VMD Tcl script that draws the C-alpha trace (Angstrom):
set ca {
  {21.97 38.88 7.12}
  {21.29 36.65 4.12}
  {21.44 33.05 4.63}
  {24.31 30.74 3.19}
  {23.25 28.47 0.35}
  {24.44 25.77 2.53}
  {22.28 26.53 5.54}
  {19.33 26.73 2.95}
  {20.44 23.27 1.36}
  {20.53 21.91 4.60}
  {16.96 23.23 5.70}
  {15.57 22.25 2.49}
  {16.78 18.49 3.29}
  {15.59 18.38 6.68}
  {12.12 19.40 5.60}
  {11.83 16.59 2.67}
  {13.07 14.33 5.63}
  {9.94 15.45 7.78}
  {7.49 15.37 4.64}
  {8.66 11.66 4.32}
  {7.91 10.84 8.06}
  {4.53 12.23 7.95}
  {3.55 10.76 4.88}
  {3.39 13.85 2.88}
  {5.34 13.56 -0.77}
  {6.32 16.00 -3.26}
  {4.06 16.13 -6.21}
  {5.12 13.63 -8.99}
  {3.93 11.14 -11.56}
  {3.16 8.45 -8.66}
  {1.84 11.35 -6.27}
  {0.56 10.17 -3.12}
  {-2.84 11.52 -2.29}
  {-4.34 11.46 1.50}
  {-3.34 8.87 4.17}
  {-0.14 7.27 4.42}
  {-0.40 5.29 7.95}
  {2.90 5.25 10.17}
  {2.93 1.30 10.05}
  {3.20 1.93 5.80}
  {6.38 4.02 6.75}
  {7.67 1.28 8.57}
  {6.88 -1.23 6.40}
  {8.42 0.44 3.52}
  {11.83 0.84 5.61}
  {11.75 -2.69 6.28}
  {11.26 -3.82 2.51}
  {13.75 -1.41 1.59}
  {16.13 -3.02 4.01}
  {15.53 -6.41 2.73}
  {15.94 -5.33 -0.81}
  {19.60 -3.77 0.06}
  {20.50 -6.91 1.92}
  {20.52 -5.66 5.50}
  {18.34 -8.55 6.72}
  {19.36 -7.95 10.45}
  {17.90 -4.18 10.40}
  {14.88 -5.27 8.13}
  {13.82 -7.93 10.99}
  {14.40 -5.48 13.98}
  {12.54 -2.77 11.76}
  {9.49 -4.95 11.29}
  {9.68 -6.54 14.85}
  {9.28 -2.96 16.10}
  {5.72 -2.58 14.77}
  {4.47 -6.12 15.12}
  {2.24 -4.68 18.49}
  {0.87 -1.34 18.17}
  {3.77 1.34 18.59}
  {4.70 4.99 18.88}
  {5.96 6.73 15.47}
  {8.38 9.11 16.06}
  {7.48 12.23 13.64}
  {10.56 14.21 14.38}
  {10.70 17.61 16.47}
  {9.31 15.88 19.47}
  {6.21 14.80 18.26}
  {4.92 11.09 18.11}
  {1.83 9.21 16.67}
  {0.24 6.28 18.04}
  {0.21 3.56 15.15}
  {-1.69 0.41 14.66}
  {0.64 -2.42 14.68}
  {0.90 -5.47 12.25}
  {-0.81 -7.60 14.54}
  {-4.09 -5.40 14.22}
  {-3.65 -5.09 10.44}
  {-3.11 -8.40 9.52}
  {-6.03 -9.71 11.98}
  {-8.25 -7.27 9.99}
  {-7.11 -8.72 6.40}
  {-7.13 -12.19 7.83}
  {-10.82 -12.15 8.91}
  {-11.75 -10.43 5.66}
  {-9.85 -12.53 3.05}
  {-9.57 -15.84 5.27}
  {-5.52 -15.57 4.96}
  {-3.39 -16.32 7.78}
  {-0.83 -13.30 7.51}
  {-0.73 -12.62 11.02}
  {0.86 -16.04 12.37}
  {3.08 -16.21 9.10}
  {4.68 -12.97 9.61}
  {5.03 -13.66 13.20}
  {6.79 -16.86 12.23}
  {9.16 -15.56 9.31}
  {10.40 -12.71 11.96}
  {11.06 -15.72 14.77}
  {12.86 -17.63 12.01}
  {14.75 -14.63 10.64}
  {13.36 -15.25 6.90}
  {13.79 -12.14 5.26}
  {12.75 -13.38 1.94}
  {9.31 -15.02 3.24}
  {8.72 -12.09 5.38}
  {9.16 -9.84 2.11}
  {6.51 -11.56 0.14}
  {4.24 -11.46 2.92}
  {4.40 -7.96 3.29}
  {3.73 -7.43 -0.32}
  {0.81 -9.70 -0.01}
  {-0.51 -7.44 2.86}
  {-0.05 -4.39 0.72}
  {-1.69 -5.83 -2.17}
  {-4.73 -7.29 -0.06}
  {-4.99 -3.62 2.09}
  {-5.50 -2.21 -1.50}
  {-8.06 -4.79 -2.71}
  {-9.64 -4.25 0.62}
  {-10.14 -0.32 0.20}
  {-11.37 -1.03 -3.68}
  {-13.73 -3.62 -2.33}
  {-15.01 -1.06 0.12}
  {-15.52 1.78 -2.74}
  {-17.25 -1.10 -4.94}
  {-19.58 -1.39 -2.08}
  {-20.71 2.28 -2.74}
  {-21.60 2.23 -6.31}
  {-25.11 2.71 -7.07}
  {-25.85 4.19 -3.68}
  {-27.06 7.94 -4.20}
  {-25.94 8.84 -0.39}
  {-22.25 8.52 -1.20}
  {-20.67 11.58 -3.36}
  {-17.74 11.41 -5.69}
  {-15.51 12.67 -3.48}
  {-15.86 10.38 -0.76}
  {-15.41 7.53 -3.63}
  {-12.36 9.15 -4.68}
  {-11.06 9.28 -1.20}
  {-11.69 5.58 -0.75}
  {-9.77 4.99 -4.01}
  {-6.54 7.00 -3.05}
  {-6.47 4.98 0.03}
  {-6.24 1.85 -1.88}
  {-4.01 3.13 -4.58}
  {-1.57 4.14 -1.88}
  {-0.80 0.97 -0.93}
  {0.21 0.42 -4.73}
  {2.32 3.46 -5.13}
  {3.66 3.57 -1.69}
  {4.64 -0.11 -1.07}
  {4.33 -2.55 -4.03}
  {5.24 0.31 -7.07}
  {9.12 0.62 -6.07}
  {9.83 -2.86 -6.26}
  {7.90 -3.77 -9.11}
  {9.53 -0.60 -10.76}
  {13.16 -2.43 -10.06}
  {11.85 -5.64 -11.44}
  {9.78 -4.74 -14.24}
  {9.66 -1.25 -14.95}
  {7.44 -1.53 -18.57}
  {5.17 -3.28 -16.54}
  {4.94 -0.89 -13.29}
  {4.37 2.31 -15.59}
  {1.33 0.24 -17.60}
  {-0.18 -0.64 -13.93}
  {0.20 3.10 -13.02}
  {-1.63 4.21 -16.03}
  {-4.18 1.36 -15.44}
  {-4.75 2.96 -12.05}
  {-4.99 6.46 -13.66}
  {-7.51 4.99 -15.81}
  {-9.62 3.41 -13.07}
  {-9.75 6.93 -11.37}
  {-10.85 8.27 -14.54}
  {-13.49 5.68 -14.93}
  {-14.64 6.28 -11.55}
  {-15.19 10.20 -11.78}
  {-17.05 9.47 -15.23}
  {-19.47 7.45 -13.31}
  {-18.72 4.23 -15.05}
  {-18.37 1.58 -12.11}
  {-18.31 -1.55 -14.53}
  {-15.30 -0.36 -16.71}
  {-13.53 0.55 -13.22}
  {-14.25 -2.95 -11.87}
  {-13.11 -4.68 -15.16}
  {-9.74 -2.57 -14.74}
  {-9.67 -3.48 -11.42}
  {-9.60 -7.10 -11.93}
  {-6.91 -6.71 -14.38}
  {-4.69 -4.75 -11.92}
  {-5.48 -8.03 -9.48}
  {-4.30 -10.19 -12.13}
  {-1.28 -8.37 -13.09}
  {-0.16 -7.94 -9.62}
  {-1.04 -11.50 -8.45}
  {1.52 -12.49 -11.21}
  {4.36 -9.78 -10.71}
  {4.57 -10.49 -7.14}
  {3.82 -14.23 -7.25}
  {0.67 -14.23 -4.88}
  {-1.21 -17.04 -3.96}
  {-4.70 -15.73 -5.25}
  {-6.78 -18.80 -4.83}
  {-5.87 -18.35 -1.06}
  {-5.45 -14.55 -1.01}
  {-8.88 -13.69 -2.85}
  {-12.32 -14.81 -3.15}
  {-12.41 -16.09 -6.80}
  {-14.68 -13.91 -8.99}
  {-15.03 -11.35 -6.61}
  {-15.19 -8.39 -9.40}
  {-16.92 -10.59 -12.06}
  {-19.90 -11.40 -9.26}
  {-19.89 -7.14 -8.97}
  {-20.54 -6.75 -12.45}
  {-23.53 -9.57 -12.54}
  {-21.00 -12.07 -14.69}
  {-19.76 -15.22 -13.36}
  {-16.85 -17.60 -14.35}
}
mol new
graphics top color blue
foreach p $ca { graphics top sphere $p radius 0.5 }
foreach p [lrange $ca 0 end-1] q [lrange $ca 1 end] { graphics top cylinder $p $q radius 0.2 }
display resetview
C-alpha cells in the first residue's frame, strides 16, 4: 500500500530534525563539514533564543550545559558533551581570557546581552584556536593535506554554525564576503600556500572582531599571524 504524501512529509521533517541534532546538515553554500559538537548545538539554540527575545529560555539553555552534560540525540540515544566550563577553561588558558567566570556571572545576573557577546567571543576564539593549531603544521612533512583540511573545517564550522547566522542578519554583504574569504583560505591551503592562507586569516580575524565588537587586545595575542609569516608590527 503506497504511503500518503502527508506521511512522507512528516517522515522527511523528522529526519531533517534528527540531522540537526546530530550535527549533519544538508549541503548548501554554507556547508558544515565534519564535527559539530553537542555543546555547539546548545550554544546555537541559546543564541537563537536571545535573538528572538526569549531571555529566560536562553539562560536556562546555557545554564543546562555549563557543566558536562548528556545530549539527547533522539530515538533513545544520548551523547556525553563537554560543557561550557571545560570549553572556556581551555580557551582561557590559551589566550589569557576570563570567558568562564564572565559567562558564569552573566548567567547568574541573567544578562543575556552580555552572554550573547561572550558566546560569540567563545566561538570566535575556538575558531582561531583551530586555525592556530593548523598553522603549527605548516612546513611539517609528517602532516598530510587531508589532516590539515580536517583542522581547517573544525575551525570554519565555528564561523558557519555560530557566527555566520548572526552576521547574515546584521550585515549580509559582509557575511558573504567573509564566507568567500574562508573559501579562499581553503584554496590556499590546498594549493600549498601557507603565507597567503595566514594573511587571509589575519583579515578574517580583523573583520570578525569589528563585526562582533570583540576585544582583540585582550582576546588575541597581538601579531600572532604576522609573527607566523616572519613579519612584525
